[in-house]
C-alpha atoms as one frame of an Amber mdcrd trajectory, in Angstrom:
protein
 105.593 155.221  24.097 106.800 156.242  20.681 103.956 158.167  18.807 104.042
 158.748  15.131 101.809 161.057  12.952 101.151 159.842   9.284 100.126 162.154
   7.129  98.257 160.959   3.536  95.042 159.965   1.466  93.382 156.693   2.262
  91.517 155.384  -0.608  89.107 152.660  -1.569  91.040 149.731  -3.703  89.803
 147.665  -6.321  92.098 144.798  -7.260  90.937 143.332 -10.811  90.770 140.171
 -11.594  89.588 139.357 -14.937  86.180 140.555 -14.999  85.986 141.450 -10.842
  87.398 142.902  -8.048  87.985 142.397  -4.679  87.182 145.645  -2.812  89.963
 146.776   0.313  90.840 150.071   1.533  94.752 151.194   1.020  96.920 154.335
  -0.197 100.946 154.879   0.142 100.993 156.074   3.722  98.497 154.414   5.093
  99.590 150.804   3.695 103.068 152.001   5.580 101.071 152.565   8.620  99.519
 149.401   8.719 102.718 147.223   8.586 104.399 149.663  11.065 102.353 148.464
  13.529 102.030 145.465  12.200 105.535 144.937  12.907 105.697 147.203  16.504
 102.379 147.054  17.955 104.118 148.837  20.859 104.505 151.991  18.408 101.276
 154.322  18.424 100.658 154.480  15.232  97.797 157.325  14.071  96.157 158.588
  10.247  95.711 162.209   9.724  93.940 162.895   6.709  90.111 164.249   5.405
  87.185 162.063   4.936  83.626 162.233   4.195  80.496 161.004   5.781  79.888
 158.104   3.369  79.727 154.843   3.483  82.790 154.192   2.165  84.730 156.817
   4.626  83.082 154.797   7.272  84.730 151.457   5.644  88.219 153.347   5.881
  87.602 154.118   9.650  86.330 150.484   9.958  89.442 148.831   8.352  92.136
 151.524   9.875  90.475 150.709  13.358  91.194 146.439  12.815  94.352 147.541
  12.418  94.463 149.335  15.486  95.472 152.589  13.202  94.318 155.509  15.695
  91.352 157.589  14.066  90.635 160.033  16.315  92.338 163.405  14.495  90.872
 162.392  11.315  88.801 165.600   9.774  85.146 164.760   8.912  83.707 166.337
   5.630  79.884 166.806   5.246  78.809 165.672   2.156  82.385 164.369   1.160
  83.504 161.317   0.082  87.135 159.250  -0.221  89.527 158.812  -3.562  89.035
 155.329  -5.369  91.538 153.093  -7.496  91.789 150.254  -9.299  94.481 147.729
  -9.991  95.500 146.226 -12.789  98.248 143.505 -13.284 100.716 142.539 -15.844
 101.470 138.781 -16.635 104.838 139.136 -14.163 103.466 141.056 -11.858 103.823
 144.574 -12.360 100.826 146.723 -11.595  99.503 149.636 -12.783  96.607 152.049
 -11.675  93.495 153.615 -12.900  92.576 156.653  -9.819  89.504 158.442  -9.491
  90.343 161.172  -6.723  89.599 164.239  -8.226  86.994 165.196  -5.496  88.924
 163.143  -2.593  88.233 165.159   0.927  91.812 164.055   1.743  92.043 167.425
  -1.004  90.997 169.816   1.813  93.376 168.819   4.824  95.224 171.507   6.200
  93.094 174.400   4.508  92.845 175.927   7.545  96.469 176.368   8.002  96.167
 174.720  11.397  98.492 171.856  11.962  97.744 171.346  15.441  96.757 167.915
  14.438 100.941 167.380  14.397 101.457 168.252  17.973 102.781 165.660  20.215
 104.544 162.865  18.201 107.698 161.736  18.041 107.724 160.994  13.843 105.782
 162.423  11.284 105.683 160.099   8.247 104.525 161.658   4.935 105.399 160.758
   0.978 104.965 163.150  -2.383 101.274 161.909  -2.687 100.452 163.229   0.232
 101.876 166.557  -0.768 100.774 166.329  -4.202  97.158 166.322  -3.519  97.435
 169.384  -1.342  97.371 172.484  -2.823 101.302 174.515  -3.513 100.485 177.084
  -0.841  99.541 174.487   2.066 102.500 172.251   1.096 105.093 174.686   1.700
 103.119 176.289   4.775 103.188 172.443   5.968 107.078 172.016   4.823 107.768
 175.487   7.453 105.719 174.469  10.114 107.627 170.841  10.242 111.232 172.357
   9.833 109.811 175.089  13.020 109.573 171.555  15.359 111.329 169.188  17.097
 109.647 166.637  15.666 111.606 163.781  13.299 110.410 163.343  10.068 110.391
 160.559   7.128 109.576 161.377   4.078 109.184 159.149   0.656 109.586 160.815
  -2.690 106.594 158.546  -4.181 106.133 160.273  -7.637 102.885 160.297  -9.392
 103.009 162.582 -12.264  99.806 163.193 -13.009  98.688 163.775  -9.416 100.906
 167.452  -9.745  99.971 170.701 -11.005 103.241 171.421 -12.087 106.857 169.446
 -12.121 109.012 172.387 -10.713 106.821 172.143  -7.809 106.858 168.262  -7.293
 110.928 168.757  -7.964 111.145 171.802  -5.073 109.115 170.225  -2.789 111.008
 166.687  -2.664 114.430 168.645  -2.825 113.829 170.655   0.326 112.402 167.308
   1.733 115.653 165.477   0.913 117.736 168.978   2.878 115.607 168.548   6.161
 114.399 165.499   6.840 116.043 162.577   8.883 114.442 159.166   7.623 114.440
 159.841   3.344 112.802 157.162   1.776 113.606 157.291  -2.058 113.302 154.931
  -4.436 115.517 154.874  -7.146 112.948 154.665 -10.203 110.683 157.473  -8.575
 113.824 159.666  -7.579 114.644 159.044 -12.028 111.424 160.078 -13.076 110.736
 162.822 -11.137 114.767 164.414 -11.829 114.926 163.185 -15.265 118.534 161.244
 -13.875 119.908 158.102 -14.325 120.999 155.163 -11.777 124.295 156.583 -11.298
 123.222 159.924 -10.708 120.243 159.133  -8.016 122.806 156.894  -6.422 125.635
 159.370  -5.875 122.950 162.495  -4.970 121.867 159.969  -1.717 124.975 160.980
  -0.531 123.807 164.512   0.015 120.406 163.535   1.560 120.046 165.076   5.376
 119.515 162.065   7.475 119.476 158.539   7.969 117.425 156.081   5.778 117.296
 154.024   2.506 117.060 154.294  -1.098 114.647 151.563  -2.454 115.799 149.734
  -5.221 113.569 146.654  -5.571 114.633 143.084  -5.541 118.288 144.011  -5.309
 117.784 145.840  -1.765 117.843 148.736  -0.266 121.211 151.410  -0.251 121.829
 153.073   2.758 121.745 156.459   2.743 124.036 158.303   5.685 125.497 155.283
   7.015 127.531 152.725   5.689 125.969 148.981   5.417 127.332 146.331   3.027
 124.734 143.205   3.218 123.089 140.849   0.662 119.510 140.589   0.248 117.450
 137.834  -0.745 114.604 138.444  -3.908 111.215 137.502  -3.386 110.825 133.370
  -3.632 107.759 134.460  -5.605 105.966 137.939  -7.046 102.199 138.127  -7.796
 101.424 141.747  -7.299 104.347 144.929  -6.636 101.895 146.829  -5.072 102.699
 148.145  -1.360 106.128 147.005  -2.086 107.901 150.044  -1.269 105.389 150.976
   1.254 105.576 147.967   3.476 109.620 148.115   3.025 109.264 151.875   4.819
 106.832 150.352   7.600 109.111 147.542   8.462 112.128 149.716   7.736 110.522
 152.498  10.656 109.276 150.259  12.953 112.882 148.528  13.288 114.352 152.147
  13.658 111.993 152.998  15.939 112.880 150.073  18.392 116.430 150.493  18.402
 117.473 147.923  15.806 120.514 148.877  13.898 120.591 150.426  10.183 121.287
 146.863   8.682 119.265 145.208  10.746 116.079 147.466   9.853 117.560 147.715
   6.200 116.834 144.039   6.136 114.023 143.943   8.023 112.324 146.320   5.701
 113.441 144.488   2.751 112.341 140.806   3.820 108.751 142.498   4.799 108.225
 143.453   1.338 109.408 140.379   0.269 106.672 138.823   1.349 104.043 141.363
   0.312 104.767 141.487  -3.280 103.559 137.496  -3.172 100.182 138.730  -2.480
  97.497 140.528  -4.302  96.545 143.994  -3.251  98.097 146.318  -0.929  97.719
 144.779   2.369  97.776 141.302   2.981  96.026 138.990   5.302  97.682 139.205
   9.008
């Protein structure tokens, strides 16, 4: 059985509807983990993070268990709690986020320098958000560990400027991943913002990336990385909320890849799943 470890920060999600809000559980790599598991139930997907012992941490664990995401390797921080974020939508469904996460227990993940939680997995999946919340010394140690193993690594350069202590660190970390990760999953908007580039610069740079993956470009569809693919993609029929569009693409794409599908079919699987997800409010759509 294929085993996948997803590293990150699960959060409590408030999806605003006027003066009210619905409460959910989400987070970029957790969203991908859920959509990966839904798309390929036979793949074992575990989540690697740190939570508290409060009611909201319990709610997060229960939500993962409901989605059949493994929680056995989640660390518990006594007195800790998870982060929280709220989604606000424009009239066109474009989202903006407000965060309360500075005291999140996930910020202390791997603080002891022990990466044994990642042993025995075939693929490790993480994002720039997973790394931005960690001290820089822990980021670099984690990269060194991943380079030293035989595990496949998938990485999404999900860029949230306010999370980083230094833009130079953000660029350094993502450059390193593009040099060694097996499945690069950048988004064109994130890459443009992170490296102060225009679209053509980013597309040209993907040709130098290691591995086989996808450059996400929204409704026009992904650009293949590492393998030539020429195919058209249908835009979403309805856009209500673009939250988790890229995360769900990653989940659908990875599920297809890990099941042995071709690069072309994997790209289409990711795009088609994202096109469904943006038709619903919130990161996680009904099963």
